[in-house]
C-alpha positions as CSV (number, residue, x, y, z in Angstrom):
1,M,-3.0,15.1,0.2
2,V,-1.0,12.6,2.1
3,D,2.8,12.2,1.6
4,L,5.8,10.1,2.5
5,S,5.8,11.4,6.1
6,D,2.2,10.3,6.6
7,I,3.0,6.9,5.2
8,R,6.0,6.6,7.5
9,A,3.8,7.5,10.5
10,V,1.5,4.7,9.7
11,T,4.2,2.1,9.0
12,E,6.3,3.0,12.0
13,G,6.1,0.3,14.6
14,L,4.3,-2.3,12.4
15,P,5.9,-5.6,13.2
16,R,8.2,-7.0,10.5
17,S,7.8,-3.9,8.3
18,Y,10.8,-2.0,7.1
19,E,11.6,0.7,4.5
20,V,14.0,0.3,1.6
21,L,15.2,2.4,-1.3
22,V,15.2,0.6,-4.6
23,R,16.2,2.4,-7.8
24,D,15.4,5.8,-6.1
25,R,11.9,4.5,-5.1
26,V,10.8,4.2,-1.5
27,K,9.3,0.8,-0.8
28,F,8.0,-0.9,2.4
29,R,8.4,-4.6,2.9
30,V,7.7,-7.5,5.2
31,G,10.5,-9.9,4.6
32,Q,11.1,-9.8,0.9
33,I,7.4,-9.0,0.1
34,V,6.7,-5.4,-1.0
35,Y,3.4,-4.2,0.3
36,L,3.7,-0.5,-0.6
37,A,5.8,1.3,-3.2
38,L,5.9,5.0,-4.0
39,S,6.2,6.3,-7.5
40,A,9.5,8.1,-8.2
41,D,7.7,11.5,-8.0
42,E,5.9,10.4,-4.8
43,T,2.4,11.3,-6.2
44,T,1.1,7.8,-6.4
45,M,1.6,4.5,-4.5
46,G,1.2,0.9,-5.4
47,I,-0.2,-1.1,-2.6
48,G,-1.1,-4.7,-1.8
49,F,-4.8,-5.1,-2.5
50,P,-7.1,-8.1,-3.1
51,K,-7.2,-8.9,-6.8
52,E,-10.9,-9.9,-6.6
53,E,-11.8,-6.4,-5.3
54,R,-9.6,-4.4,-7.6
55,D,-12.0,-3.9,-10.5
56,A,-14.8,-2.8,-8.1
57,A,-12.6,-0.3,-6.3
58,I,-11.4,1.2,-9.6
59,A,-15.0,1.4,-11.0
60,A,-16.3,2.9,-7.8
61,E,-13.6,5.5,-7.4
62,P,-11.6,6.0,-10.6
63,H,-10.3,9.4,-9.3
64,K,-8.6,7.5,-6.5
65,F,-7.6,4.1,-7.8
66,F,-6.2,2.9,-11.1
67,R,-4.8,-0.4,-12.5
68,P,-1.2,-1.4,-12.0
69,R,1.0,-1.7,-15.1
70,P,0.1,-4.8,-17.1
71,S,3.1,-6.8,-15.8
72,D,1.9,-6.3,-12.3
73,E,-1.8,-7.1,-12.8
74,R,-1.2,-10.7,-11.9
75,F,-0.3,-9.6,-8.4
76,R,-2.5,-8.5,-5.6
77,W,-1.9,-4.8,-6.3
78,I,-3.6,-1.5,-7.0
79,E,-2.3,2.0,-7.7
80,V,-3.6,5.0,-5.6
81,R,-3.4,8.7,-6.2
82,L,-2.1,10.3,-3.0
83,D,-3.8,13.6,-3.6
84,A,-7.2,11.8,-3.6
85,I,-7.0,10.2,-0.1
86,D,-6.9,11.5,3.4
87,A,-4.9,10.2,6.4
88,D,-7.6,7.9,7.6
89,E,-8.0,6.2,4.3
90,L,-4.2,5.9,4.0
91,R,-4.0,4.2,7.3
92,E,-6.7,1.7,6.4
93,L,-5.1,0.9,3.0
94,V,-1.6,0.5,4.5
95,L,-2.8,-1.7,7.4
96,E,-4.8,-3.9,5.0
97,A,-1.8,-4.3,2.7
98,W,0.6,-5.0,5.6
99,A,-1.9,-7.5,7.0
100,M,-1.8,-9.5,3.8
101,C,1.9,-10.1,4.3
102,V,2.2,-11.1,8.0
103,P,1.2,-14.3,9.9
104,K,-2.3,-14.3,11.3
105,K,-1.0,-14.1,14.9
106,V,1.0,-11.0,14.2
107,R,-1.9,-9.4,12.3
108,A,-4.3,-10.2,15.2
109,E,-2.1,-8.6,17.8
110,V,-1.9,-5.3,15.9
111,L,-5.4,-5.0,14.6
112,R,-7.3,-5.7,17.8
């Protein structure tokens, strides 16, 4: 199971990314855009994810992914169970979510 320290290790040093505490929940932002938010009990995280791929990911791996609450379904967002992913998958998910929020030039510099 991955946890907050693993998430911080991945987000550390990402350009324009920063951590905030909002209503006792840890969130990671680029500017004002939240790309990752932990649940209050830190067992799940919501993360930026392409809407057009969300249903396929949930259908393929329902033990890992689940739908966001109805009010958040209009956003590019998916929920992830932290006990169902490893550090490599966490890194991939976080980098993809972060990349959705930064300019192409910034993304290209980090992802090369």
